[in-house]
C-alpha positions as CSV (number, residue, x, y, z in Angstrom):
1,M,143.9,264.5,156.2
2,D,146.4,262.9,153.8
3,T,149.1,265.1,152.3
4,I,149.4,265.6,148.5
5,I,152.4,263.2,148.5
6,Q,150.4,260.5,150.2
7,I,147.5,261.0,147.9
8,L,149.7,260.9,144.8
9,A,151.5,257.8,146.1
10,R,148.2,256.0,146.7
11,E,146.6,257.0,143.3
12,L,149.8,256.1,141.2
13,G,150.8,252.9,143.2
14,R,154.3,254.4,143.9
15,S,156.3,254.8,147.1
16,E,155.9,258.2,148.9
17,A,159.7,258.7,148.7
18,H,159.7,258.3,145.0
19,V,156.7,260.7,144.6
20,E,158.3,263.2,146.9
21,N,161.6,263.2,144.9
22,V,159.7,263.8,141.7
23,V,157.7,266.7,143.2
24,R,161.0,268.2,144.4
25,L,162.6,267.8,141.0
26,I,159.6,269.4,139.3
27,D,159.6,272.3,141.8
28,E,163.4,272.7,141.1
29,G,162.7,273.4,137.4
30,N,163.7,270.1,135.9
31,T,161.9,269.0,132.8
32,I,160.0,265.7,132.5
33,P,162.3,264.2,129.8
34,F,165.4,265.0,132.0
35,I,163.8,263.5,135.1
36,A,162.7,260.4,133.2
37,R,166.2,259.7,131.6
38,Y,168.7,261.0,134.1
39,R,167.1,260.8,137.6
40,K,165.8,257.2,137.6
41,E,167.3,256.3,141.0
42,L,165.1,259.1,142.5
43,H,161.8,257.9,141.1
44,G,162.1,254.2,140.6
45,A,162.4,254.4,136.8
46,M,159.0,256.0,136.1
47,D,158.5,256.6,132.3
48,D,157.7,260.0,130.8
49,T,153.9,259.2,130.7
50,A,153.7,258.3,134.4
51,L,155.7,261.4,135.3
52,R,153.4,263.6,133.2
53,T,150.3,262.1,134.9
54,L,151.9,262.8,138.3
55,A,152.7,266.4,137.3
56,D,149.2,266.9,136.1
57,R,147.6,265.5,139.2
58,L,150.0,267.5,141.4
59,Q,148.8,270.6,139.7
60,Y,145.2,269.7,140.3
61,L,145.7,268.8,144.0
62,R,147.6,272.1,144.6
63,N,144.8,274.1,142.9
64,L,142.3,272.2,145.2
65,D,144.3,273.1,148.2
66,K,144.3,276.8,147.1
67,R,140.7,276.7,146.5
68,R,139.9,275.2,149.9
69,E,141.9,278.1,151.5
70,E,140.0,280.7,149.4
71,V,136.6,279.2,150.3
72,K,137.4,279.1,154.0
73,S,138.7,282.6,153.9
74,A,135.5,283.9,152.3
75,I,133.2,282.2,154.7
76,E,135.2,283.3,157.6
77,G,135.0,286.9,156.3
78,Q,131.1,286.3,156.7
79,G,131.7,285.2,160.3
80,K,130.1,281.8,159.5
81,L,133.1,279.4,159.4
82,T,132.6,276.6,162.0
83,E,135.1,273.9,163.1
84,E,132.7,271.3,161.4
85,L,132.5,273.3,158.2
86,S,136.2,273.9,158.0
87,A,136.8,270.1,158.6
88,A,134.4,269.3,155.8
89,I,136.1,271.7,153.4
90,D,139.5,270.1,154.2
91,A,138.1,266.7,153.6
92,A,136.5,267.5,150.2
93,A,138.3,265.4,147.6
94,T,137.3,267.4,144.5
95,L,136.8,270.9,143.5
96,A,133.0,270.1,142.9
97,E,132.7,269.1,146.6
98,V,134.4,272.3,147.7
99,E,132.1,274.4,145.6
100,D,129.0,272.4,147.0
101,L,130.1,273.3,150.6
102,Y,130.6,277.0,149.5
103,R,127.3,277.2,147.7
104,P,125.2,278.4,150.7
105,Y,127.7,281.2,151.5
106,R,128.3,282.3,147.9
107,Q,126.9,285.7,146.9
108,K,124.0,284.8,144.7
109,R,122.3,286.7,142.0
110,R,118.8,287.8,143.0
111,T,116.6,284.6,143.3
112,R,113.1,283.9,144.3
113,A,114.3,283.0,147.8
114,T,116.3,286.3,148.0
115,V,113.1,288.2,147.3
116,A,111.2,286.2,149.9
117,R,113.9,286.9,152.5
118,E,113.6,290.6,151.7
119,K,109.9,290.3,152.5
120,G,110.8,289.0,156.0
121,L,109.7,285.4,155.4
122,E,112.9,283.6,156.5
123,P,111.5,283.1,160.1
124,L,108.5,281.4,158.6
125,A,110.6,279.1,156.5
126,E,112.8,278.3,159.5
127,L,109.7,277.4,161.6
128,L,108.1,275.2,158.9
129,F,111.4,273.5,157.9
130,A,112.1,272.5,161.5
131,Q,108.9,270.3,161.3
132,A,108.4,270.2,165.0
133,A,106.0,267.4,166.1
134,D,103.9,270.1,168.0
135,G,104.6,272.8,165.5
136,P,101.7,274.8,163.8
137,A,100.0,273.9,160.5
138,P,101.6,275.9,157.6
139,E,98.4,277.9,156.9
140,E,98.2,278.9,160.6
141,A,101.8,279.9,160.9
142,A,101.6,281.9,157.6
143,G,98.9,284.3,158.9
144,A,101.4,286.1,161.1
145,F,103.5,287.0,158.1
146,V,100.9,288.7,156.0
147,D,102.2,292.2,155.4
148,P,100.8,294.1,152.3
149,E,103.5,296.8,152.7
150,K,106.1,294.2,152.1
151,G,104.2,292.7,149.3
152,V,102.8,289.7,151.2
153,E,99.1,290.2,150.5
154,T,97.9,286.7,151.7
155,A,98.9,283.7,153.6
156,E,99.3,281.9,150.3
157,D,102.0,284.5,149.3
158,A,103.8,283.9,152.7
159,L,103.8,280.2,152.2
160,Q,105.0,280.5,148.6
161,G,107.9,282.7,149.7
162,A,108.7,280.3,152.6
163,S,108.7,277.3,150.1
164,D,111.2,279.2,147.8
165,I,113.6,279.7,150.8
166,I,113.3,276.0,151.8
167,A,113.8,274.9,148.2
168,E,116.9,276.9,147.9
169,R,118.2,275.6,151.3
170,I,117.7,272.0,150.2
171,S,119.3,272.8,146.9
172,D,122.4,274.3,148.7
173,D,122.9,271.1,150.9
174,A,126.2,269.7,149.9
175,D,125.3,266.2,151.2
176,I,122.1,265.9,149.1
177,R,123.9,267.2,146.0
178,K,126.7,264.7,146.4
179,R,124.2,261.8,147.0
180,L,122.2,262.9,143.8
181,R,125.2,263.4,141.8
182,E,126.3,259.7,142.6
183,L,122.8,258.4,142.0
184,V,122.2,260.2,138.7
185,W,125.7,258.8,137.5
186,K,124.8,255.2,138.4
187,K,121.0,255.2,137.2
188,G,120.8,258.1,134.8
189,Y,120.8,258.0,131.0
190,L,122.2,260.3,128.2
191,V,119.4,260.6,125.7
192,S,119.6,262.2,122.2
193,A,116.9,262.7,119.5
194,A,116.6,264.4,116.1
195,A,115.7,268.1,116.5
196,A,113.6,268.0,113.3
197,K,110.4,266.0,113.0
198,E,111.5,264.5,109.7
199,P,115.3,264.5,109.9
200,E,117.5,264.2,106.9
201,D,120.1,261.4,106.6
202,T,123.1,263.0,108.3
203,V,126.3,261.7,109.9
204,Y,124.3,262.0,113.2
205,R,121.6,259.4,112.2
206,L,122.9,256.9,114.9
207,Y,121.9,259.5,117.4
208,Y,118.3,260.3,116.3
209,A,117.0,257.8,118.9
210,F,119.9,257.3,121.3
211,R,119.8,256.2,124.9
212,S,122.7,255.0,127.0
213,P,123.5,254.7,130.7
214,L,125.6,257.7,131.8
215,N,128.4,255.6,133.1
216,R,128.7,253.4,130.1
217,V,128.4,256.0,127.1
218,Q,131.6,256.0,125.0
219,G,133.7,259.0,124.6
220,H,133.3,259.3,120.9
221,Q,129.5,259.1,121.3
222,V,129.6,262.1,123.7
223,L,131.8,264.1,121.3
224,A,129.5,263.3,118.3
225,I,126.3,264.1,120.3
226,N,127.8,267.4,121.5
227,R,128.7,268.4,117.9
228,G,125.2,267.5,116.7
229,E,123.7,269.5,119.4
230,R,125.8,272.5,118.6
231,E,124.9,272.2,114.9
232,G,121.2,272.2,115.8
233,V,120.7,268.6,114.5
234,L,120.1,266.9,117.9
235,K,118.2,267.5,121.1
236,V,120.1,266.2,124.1
237,S,119.1,265.6,127.8
238,V,119.9,263.5,130.8
239,E,117.0,261.3,132.1
240,M,116.6,260.0,135.5
241,E,113.6,258.3,137.1
242,R,112.1,261.1,139.2
243,E,110.7,259.1,142.1
244,A,113.9,257.2,142.6
245,A,115.9,260.4,142.7
246,L,113.4,262.1,145.2
247,I,114.0,259.2,147.7
248,P,117.3,260.4,149.1
249,V,116.1,264.1,149.1
250,R,112.9,263.2,151.1
251,R,115.0,261.1,153.6
252,A,117.4,263.9,154.2
253,V,114.8,266.6,155.0
254,L,111.4,265.1,156.1
255,N,110.3,264.6,159.6
256,P,107.3,262.1,159.3
257,G,104.3,263.0,161.3
258,A,104.9,266.7,161.6
259,P,102.2,269.1,160.7
260,A,104.5,270.9,158.1
261,M,105.9,267.6,156.6
262,A,103.6,267.8,153.5
263,F,104.6,271.4,152.9
264,V,108.3,270.6,153.2
265,R,107.8,267.6,150.9
266,A,106.4,269.9,148.2
267,A,109.2,272.3,148.6
268,A,111.8,269.5,148.4
269,E,110.2,268.3,145.1
270,D,110.3,271.9,143.8
271,A,114.0,272.1,144.8
272,Y,114.7,268.9,142.9
273,D,112.7,269.8,139.7
274,R,113.6,273.5,139.5
275,L,117.1,273.7,141.0
276,I,118.9,270.5,141.8
277,F,118.3,268.3,138.8
278,P,118.9,271.0,136.1
279,S,122.1,271.8,137.8
280,V,123.1,268.1,138.2
281,E,122.2,267.5,134.5
282,R,124.6,270.3,133.5
283,E,127.3,268.7,135.8
284,M,126.8,265.3,134.3
285,R,127.0,266.7,130.8
286,G,130.1,268.6,131.7
287,L,131.7,265.5,133.3
288,L,130.9,263.4,130.2
289,T,132.4,266.0,128.0
290,E,135.5,266.4,130.3
291,Q,136.1,262.6,130.3
292,A,135.5,262.3,126.6
293,D,137.9,265.2,126.0
294,E,140.6,263.7,128.2
295,G,140.1,260.4,126.4
296,A,140.4,261.9,123.0
297,I,143.5,264.0,124.0
298,K,145.0,260.8,125.4
299,M,144.2,258.9,122.1
300,F,145.5,261.8,120.1
301,G,148.8,261.6,122.1
302,L,149.0,257.8,121.7
303,N,148.6,258.1,117.8
304,L,151.0,261.1,117.5
305,K,153.8,259.3,119.4
306,P,154.3,256.5,116.8
307,L,153.7,258.9,114.0
308,L,156.5,261.0,115.1
309,M,158.6,258.0,115.8
310,Q,158.2,256.4,112.4
311,P,161.5,255.0,111.2
312,P,163.2,257.5,108.9
313,V,164.1,256.5,105.4
314,K,167.7,257.8,105.6
315,G,170.5,258.4,103.2
316,F,168.5,258.6,99.9
317,V,167.6,261.4,97.5
318,T,163.8,261.9,97.6
319,M,161.2,263.4,95.5
320,G,158.2,265.0,97.1
321,L,155.0,265.3,95.1
322,D,152.2,267.6,96.4
323,P,149.3,266.7,94.2
324,G,146.7,269.0,92.8
325,Y,144.3,269.6,89.9
326,R,143.9,273.3,89.0
327,N,147.5,274.4,90.2
328,G,149.2,271.2,89.1
329,C,151.4,268.8,91.0
330,K,154.2,270.5,92.8
331,V,157.6,268.8,92.8
332,A,160.7,269.1,95.0
333,V,163.8,266.9,95.0
334,V,165.8,266.9,98.1
335,D,169.2,265.3,98.9
336,A,169.9,262.8,101.7
337,T,170.2,265.7,104.2
338,G,166.8,267.3,103.2
339,K,168.6,270.1,101.1
340,V,166.5,271.2,98.1
341,L,168.2,270.2,94.8
342,D,165.5,271.0,92.3
343,T,161.7,272.0,91.9
344,A,159.2,271.8,89.3
345,V,155.3,272.0,88.6
346,V,153.7,269.4,86.3
347,Y,150.1,268.9,85.2
348,P,149.3,265.2,85.0
349,T,145.5,265.6,85.4
350,F,144.9,268.1,82.6
351,S,145.3,265.7,79.6
352,Q,147.0,262.6,78.4
353,R,149.5,264.7,76.6
354,K,150.2,266.8,79.8
355,K,150.5,263.5,81.7
356,E,153.1,262.2,79.3
357,E,155.0,265.5,79.6
358,A,154.9,265.2,83.4
359,I,156.3,261.6,83.3
360,D,159.1,262.8,81.0
361,A,159.9,265.8,83.2
362,L,159.9,263.7,86.5
363,A,162.0,260.9,84.8
364,K,164.7,263.6,83.8
365,L,164.8,264.8,87.4
366,I,165.0,261.2,88.8
367,R,168.0,260.4,86.4
368,R,169.7,263.8,87.1
369,H,169.7,263.6,90.9
370,G,169.6,259.8,91.5
371,V,166.2,259.8,93.2
372,A,165.5,256.6,95.1
373,H,162.1,257.3,96.7
374,I,159.0,259.3,95.8
375,A,156.8,260.7,98.6
376,I,153.3,261.4,97.5
377,G,151.0,263.6,99.6
378,N,147.6,262.0,100.3
379,G,145.5,265.1,99.5
380,T,143.5,266.2,96.4
381,A,144.5,264.3,93.2
382,S,146.6,261.9,95.2
383,R,145.2,258.9,93.4
384,E,145.8,260.3,89.9
385,T,149.4,261.2,91.0
386,E,150.0,257.8,92.4
387,Q,148.9,256.2,89.1
388,M,151.3,258.5,87.3
389,A,154.1,257.6,89.7
390,V,153.5,253.9,89.0
391,E,153.6,254.4,85.2
392,L,156.8,256.5,85.7
393,I,158.5,253.7,87.8
394,Q,157.5,251.2,85.0
395,R,159.0,253.4,82.4
396,L,162.2,253.7,84.3
397,G,162.5,250.0,84.6
398,G,162.1,250.0,88.4
399,G,164.8,251.1,90.9
400,V,162.5,253.6,92.4
401,S,159.7,253.1,95.0
402,Y,157.0,255.3,96.4
403,M,155.1,255.9,99.5
404,I,151.8,257.8,100.2
405,V,152.7,260.3,103.0
406,N,150.1,261.9,105.3
407,E,150.2,265.4,104.4
408,A,148.1,266.7,107.3
409,G,149.5,270.0,108.4
410,A,151.7,270.4,105.3
411,S,149.6,273.3,104.1
412,V,149.6,274.9,107.6
413,Y,153.4,274.7,107.7
414,S,154.0,275.9,104.1
415,A,152.0,279.1,104.8
416,S,153.6,279.7,108.1
417,K,156.2,282.3,109.0
418,L,158.7,279.6,109.6
419,A,158.4,278.2,106.1
420,A,158.8,281.6,104.7
421,E,162.0,282.1,106.7
422,E,163.2,278.6,105.6
423,F,162.2,279.0,101.8
424,P,161.9,282.7,101.1
425,D,162.3,282.0,97.4
426,Y,159.7,279.4,97.0
427,D,156.0,279.8,96.8
428,V,153.6,278.1,99.3
429,N,152.9,275.1,97.2
430,L,156.6,274.2,96.5
431,R,157.3,274.5,100.2
432,S,154.6,271.9,100.8
433,A,156.3,269.5,98.4
434,V,159.6,269.9,100.2
435,S,157.8,269.2,103.5
436,I,156.3,266.0,102.0
437,A,159.7,264.7,100.8
438,R,161.3,265.3,104.2
439,R,158.5,263.7,106.0
440,L,159.6,260.3,104.3
441,Q,163.3,261.1,105.2
442,D,162.8,262.1,108.8
443,P,159.2,262.4,110.0
444,L,160.2,263.7,113.4
445,A,162.4,266.5,112.2
446,E,159.7,267.7,109.8
447,L,156.6,267.2,111.9
448,V,158.0,269.3,114.8
449,K,157.6,272.3,112.6
450,I,153.8,271.9,112.6
451,D,151.4,272.6,115.4
452,P,150.6,269.1,116.7
453,K,146.9,269.8,116.5
454,A,147.2,270.1,112.8
455,I,148.6,266.6,112.2
456,G,145.3,264.9,112.2
457,V,145.7,261.7,114.1
458,G,142.8,262.1,116.4
459,Q,139.1,262.6,116.4
460,Y,137.2,265.8,117.2
461,Q,140.4,267.7,117.8
462,H,138.8,271.0,117.0
463,D,136.2,270.4,119.7
464,M,138.8,269.8,122.5
465,P,139.9,272.4,125.1
466,Q,142.6,273.8,122.8
467,A,145.0,274.8,125.6
468,R,144.8,271.4,127.2
469,L,145.2,269.7,123.9
470,G,148.2,271.8,123.0
471,E,149.8,271.2,126.4
472,A,149.4,267.4,126.1
473,L,150.5,267.2,122.6
474,D,153.6,269.4,123.2
475,G,154.6,267.0,125.9
476,V,154.4,264.1,123.4
477,V,156.5,265.9,120.9
478,E,159.0,266.8,123.6
479,D,159.3,263.2,124.9
480,C,159.8,261.9,121.3
481,V,162.5,264.5,120.3
482,N,164.5,263.7,123.5
483,A,164.1,260.0,123.2
484,V,165.8,260.2,119.7
485,G,168.3,262.9,120.5
486,V,169.3,265.9,118.3
487,D,172.4,266.7,116.4
488,A,173.5,270.1,117.7
489,N,175.3,270.9,114.5
490,T,172.5,270.2,112.0
491,A,169.1,270.5,113.8
492,S,166.7,273.3,112.9
493,P,165.6,275.8,115.6
494,S,162.1,274.1,115.4
495,L,163.7,270.9,116.5
496,L,166.1,272.3,119.0
497,Q,163.4,274.3,120.9
498,R,161.7,270.8,121.7
499,V,164.9,269.7,123.4
500,S,164.7,269.6,127.3
501,G,165.8,272.8,128.7
502,L,165.9,274.9,125.6
503,T,163.4,277.6,124.5
504,A,162.6,279.1,121.2
505,A,165.1,282.0,122.1
506,T,167.9,279.7,123.2
507,A,167.4,277.5,120.2
508,R,167.8,280.4,117.9
509,N,170.8,281.6,119.8
510,L,172.3,278.1,119.5
511,V,171.9,278.1,115.6
512,R,173.2,281.7,115.4
513,Y,176.3,280.7,117.5
514,R,177.1,277.7,115.3
515,E,176.7,279.9,112.1
516,E,179.1,282.5,113.4
517,H,181.7,280.2,115.1
518,G,181.4,276.9,113.1
519,A,180.2,273.5,114.2
520,F,180.3,272.6,117.9
521,T,183.3,270.3,118.6
522,T,182.4,269.5,122.3
523,R,179.3,269.6,124.4
524,K,180.9,271.9,126.9
525,Q,180.9,274.5,124.1
526,L,177.1,274.8,124.4
527,L,177.7,276.8,127.6
528,K,179.0,279.6,125.4
529,V,175.7,280.0,123.7
530,P,174.0,283.3,124.9
531,K,171.3,282.9,127.5
532,L,172.2,279.1,127.8
533,G,173.1,278.9,131.4
534,P,174.2,276.1,133.8
535,K,170.7,274.9,134.5
536,A,169.6,274.8,130.9
537,Y,172.9,273.0,130.0
538,E,172.1,270.4,132.7
539,Q,168.7,269.8,131.2
540,C,169.7,269.7,127.5
541,A,173.2,268.4,127.4
542,G,172.4,264.7,127.4
543,F,169.9,265.0,124.5
544,L,172.2,266.9,122.2
545,R,174.7,265.0,120.2
546,V,178.0,266.5,118.9
547,P,179.3,264.1,116.3
548,E,182.2,266.3,115.5
549,S,183.6,265.9,119.0
550,P,186.8,263.9,119.6
551,S,185.2,262.4,122.7
552,I,182.9,259.6,121.7
553,L,180.9,260.3,124.8
554,D,179.7,263.5,123.2
555,H,178.1,261.4,120.5
556,T,176.0,259.4,122.9
557,G,172.9,259.9,125.4
558,V,175.3,259.6,128.3
559,H,175.0,262.8,130.3
560,P,178.2,264.8,131.0
561,E,177.6,264.5,134.7
562,S,178.1,260.7,134.1
563,Y,181.2,260.8,132.0
564,G,183.4,259.9,135.0
565,A,181.1,256.9,135.8
566,A,181.2,255.7,132.1
567,E,185.1,255.9,132.2
568,K,185.2,253.9,135.4
569,L,182.7,251.4,134.0
570,L,184.8,250.8,130.9
571,A,187.9,250.4,133.0
572,A,186.3,248.0,135.4
573,C,185.2,245.9,132.4
574,G,188.6,246.0,130.7
575,Y,187.8,248.5,127.9
576,T,188.8,252.0,126.9
577,Q,187.0,254.8,124.9
578,T,188.8,253.5,121.7
579,D,186.9,250.3,122.1
580,V,183.7,252.3,122.1
581,E,184.6,254.2,118.8
582,T,185.7,250.9,117.1
583,G,182.4,249.1,118.2
584,G,184.4,246.4,120.2
585,L,182.1,246.2,123.2
586,E,180.1,243.1,122.3
587,E,180.8,241.6,125.7
588,L,180.4,244.8,127.8
589,K,176.9,243.8,129.1
590,T,178.1,240.3,129.9
591,R,181.2,241.5,131.8
592,A,179.2,244.1,133.7
593,E,176.6,241.4,134.8
594,A,179.5,239.1,135.9
595,I,180.8,241.9,138.2
596,G,177.2,242.8,139.2
597,L,175.5,246.2,138.6
598,D,175.3,246.9,142.4
599,R,179.0,246.3,142.8
600,L,179.7,248.4,139.7
601,A,177.5,251.2,141.0
602,E,179.7,251.4,144.0
603,I,182.9,251.4,141.9
604,C,181.6,254.1,139.5
605,G,179.7,256.3,141.9
606,A,176.4,256.0,140.0
607,G,173.1,254.2,140.4
608,A,172.3,250.8,138.8
609,P,169.6,252.2,136.4
610,T,172.1,254.9,135.3
611,L,174.7,252.3,134.7
612,A,172.3,250.1,132.7
613,D,171.5,253.1,130.4
614,I,175.3,253.9,130.1
615,I,176.0,250.3,129.1
616,R,173.2,250.5,126.4
617,E,174.5,253.7,125.0
618,L,178.2,252.7,124.9
619,M,177.3,249.4,123.0
620,K,175.5,251.4,120.3
621,P,176.8,255.0,120.4
622,G,174.5,257.5,118.6
623,R,171.9,254.8,118.1
624,D,168.5,255.9,116.8
625,P,165.7,254.0,118.7
626,R,163.5,254.4,115.6
627,D,165.7,252.0,113.7
628,E,164.6,249.1,115.7
629,L,160.9,249.7,114.5
630,P,159.4,248.1,111.4
631,A,160.3,249.9,108.2
632,P,157.6,251.7,106.4
633,I,156.1,249.9,103.3
634,L,157.4,251.3,100.0
635,R,155.3,250.4,96.9
636,T,156.0,250.1,93.2
637,D,152.4,249.4,92.0
638,V,148.9,250.7,92.7
639,M,145.5,249.3,93.4
640,E,142.1,250.8,93.1
641,L,138.8,250.3,95.0
642,K,137.5,248.1,92.1
643,D,140.5,245.8,92.4
644,L,139.5,244.8,96.0
645,K,137.6,241.5,96.5
646,P,136.2,240.2,99.6
647,G,138.7,237.8,101.3
648,M,141.7,239.4,99.7
649,E,144.7,239.4,101.9
650,L,146.8,242.6,102.1
651,Q,149.6,244.2,104.0
652,G,148.9,247.7,105.4
653,T,150.0,250.4,107.8
654,V,147.9,251.6,110.7
655,R,147.1,255.4,110.1
656,N,144.8,256.3,112.9
657,V,143.6,254.5,116.1
658,I,140.1,255.6,117.4
659,D,137.6,254.4,119.9
660,F,135.6,252.2,117.5
661,G,138.5,250.7,115.4
662,V,141.6,251.5,113.4
663,F,142.1,253.0,109.9
664,V,144.6,251.1,107.8
665,D,146.4,252.2,104.6
666,I,146.4,249.3,102.1
667,G,147.7,251.3,99.2
668,V,144.3,252.2,97.7
669,H,144.3,256.0,98.5
670,Q,141.3,255.4,100.8
671,D,142.1,253.9,104.2
672,G,140.1,250.9,105.2
673,L,138.4,250.5,108.6
674,V,139.0,247.6,110.9
675,H,136.1,247.8,113.3
676,I,136.9,246.9,116.9
677,S,134.7,243.8,116.6
678,R,137.0,242.6,113.8
679,L,140.4,242.8,115.7
680,P,142.2,239.6,116.5
681,R,140.9,239.5,120.1
682,R,138.3,241.3,122.2
683,V,139.6,244.5,123.7
684,K,138.1,247.5,125.5
685,H,140.0,249.9,123.2
686,P,141.9,249.3,119.9
687,S,144.9,251.0,121.4
688,E,145.5,247.9,123.6
689,L,146.5,246.0,120.4
690,L,147.7,248.6,117.8
691,A,149.4,251.9,117.2
692,V,149.9,254.3,114.4
693,G,152.7,253.0,112.1
694,D,152.1,249.3,112.8
695,V,152.5,247.1,109.8
696,V,149.5,244.6,109.8
697,T,147.9,241.8,107.8
698,V,144.3,242.5,106.9
699,W,141.5,240.8,104.9
700,V,138.9,242.7,102.8
701,V,135.4,242.3,104.1
702,D,133.4,244.6,101.9
703,V,133.9,247.5,99.5
704,E,131.4,250.4,98.9
705,E,132.8,252.2,95.8
706,K,130.1,254.9,95.8
707,R,130.8,255.9,99.4
708,G,134.5,255.1,99.2
709,R,134.4,252.8,102.2
710,I,136.4,249.7,102.7
711,G,135.7,247.2,105.5
712,L,138.6,245.1,106.7
713,T,139.3,242.5,109.3
714,M,142.3,241.3,111.1
715,C,140.7,237.8,111.7
716,R,141.8,235.3,109.1
717,P,138.5,234.3,107.1
C-alpha cells in the first residue's frame, strides 16, 4: 500500500522529497504563507494555493487512515476480521469504500432482514443463496422452516423472510455497490421538474423540465436545483435505466441453472429497487452537491483574492457616501491615512430643494478638506446619489472624480462590535460611510474587518457548508495580507491578526504595546510583545514592516533569518545598505546573474530561490505588489440604462466571475452580464480568462430596461 507521502506526490505531480518536507513543516506548526515565502528550497517553490491543496488532502488522507483503523478494530471486536477483509480495508481509496466494507458489520437499526433472522430463517436464506446445482426448490426447502410460534405461518412467510435476508446481503456487498456507483455516475441522469401542475414563472423556470447526465451537470445548476427543491418549487430525482443497472447485480449473485436461481434473482431485484438504488441516489446527490460546493467555494476564493488585492487609491482625502432614501445619504470625509475628518447627513432624494442643499453642503466639505475622490456605495439610492455626485463635480468645475464601490458587508461591519470599538461616537450609518471611503483608499485593510462570506463575490454562498467556506476564505485573506505585508506601527488589530503566526490575542497585544511604548523602531522589538514568542516571531517577522527602523532591511519582505545572506549578497555585488536606501541598485540583478545564483548561494549561505526573492525586495524596498496592477476606473460623468445602445463600446471593471459568465461594472449602476458564450475565446470556465478587478472593453448587445438587465459581449461586433 502506498504511503500518504507517495499518494500526495502522485496526485500533485510533485517529488516525494518536497511533499515530505511540506508535511513536516506543517506538523511543526508553520503557516502556509510562511512555508510558501520563506521555505521555497524545501518544497520546490510551490505557491500558497498548491500548499493549501496539499494540506487539505493531507488532512483527508489522515482521516481516511484513522477511519480504516476504527473500522478494522470494530470488526475485530466482533471476531470477524479476516486477512482478506483487512487487506481490502487497507486498499480502500476513499471513505465511501471503507464504509461499504464496514456496512455488513455495522450495527443496524431493526430491518426486515433482522426480523427474519430472529425467526430463524437465516439457514434457509444461506441454503437458497448458495444456489447449488443439486439444491432443493425454494418451496420445498421452505417447508422445514414453518414455525407458527416464531411467526412463520406458511412456506410463503419463510420464503419472504429468506428473500429479505438475501436482499440485505446483496445490498451490503461492497463490490456490487462500487460497480453500481460507477455505473450510475457514467449512465445516470439528474432530473428536475416543477412541483406544481401549473407552476408560476420563477427564477427556477429553467429547471421545470431539466435532464442532464450526472457526470456533465454544472455546479451552478446543482446548487440552483437544490435550492429550488428546498423551497418546494422543484421535484428532483436521479434516473437510471433499471435493466442496465441490474446486469452487474445479477452477474455478481446468480448461478444459472440452479433450482433457486429465479428466487435469488427476484431477491436481487428487490435489493436494487428497495435498498441499493435509493442509497446510491442519495450518494450521487450528495456527491454532486459536494462537488458543486467545492467548485463554488473555489470560485468565491478566486473572486475574493483580486477584490482584496485591488490597487489602493493612496495619498488622497476621500469622501465616502452611503446612499439611502428615508434616512438620507450618510457622508464621511477621511484623510489620506483613513482618519475621519468630518461627517454629515444629506437628503438628495427628498426634493429638488433638498438635493440643492446636499450639493452645497458637500461642495463646502470638499473645499474645506481638499477632497480628491468620492466613493459611492452601490446599495439603495446609489443611482440617485451618483447623479448628484456628477452634478456636484460639474458645479465645482472638475478636479474631483468618483467611483462606485461595492458596499457588500459594509452594513455587517458597521453594526459589529469591532466598528463600535473603532467609532464609539458614530451611529451605524456613519460608520458605513467611513468604511466605503476607506475601501477606495485601501480595499485590503478595510475588507479584512468583514467576514469574507459577507463580501458577496460568489454565488449561493449561504448554501455552502459554512465551516468549509469560512476556512477556505480565511486562507485567501491570509495569503493576500501576507503577500502585501503590514506596517507594524499603523495596522489595525483586524489586519494584524491575519498576519502569519499572529492570533487575535497577539494582534491586540501588539497594538497595546505600541500605544504604551511608542512606535516600533526595529523588528526585534516585536519579541517584547506579550505572548509573541520565538515561534510566532519566526512566522510573522518577514510580513511585518517597520518603516521607522534605521535598518532598511526592516522595511522589506526579507526575513530576519536572511539578513546575513542579504548583506553578503550586497557585498558580493559591490553594494551597501546605503545603496538600498538611496535606490541605487539598478544593476543588482544583472551583477547577481553575472556571478551566478548558484555561486552566490554558496557565498551567502542561502538557497537560490531565497536569493532571488531577496534581490527582488532590495531593488524595491517596501514595494506594494498591488501597485503593479491596473488602477481602478474613476469617473466624472454618469450614464443610465436608457443611454445604452446596441454596439456601444465601453470600458468596465469585472465585479464577479461565476460559472456561466462575468458581471461587469460599466458605470450604469446595474452590472452587465457577459455570458460565457460571448467571451473572446471558448473556455470551460470564465475564470480561465478573467478575474475580479480586471479592466475590460465590452460592447452592448441588448438592454432590458424593465428587468434592469444588460447583455454585453467581449467579441468586437
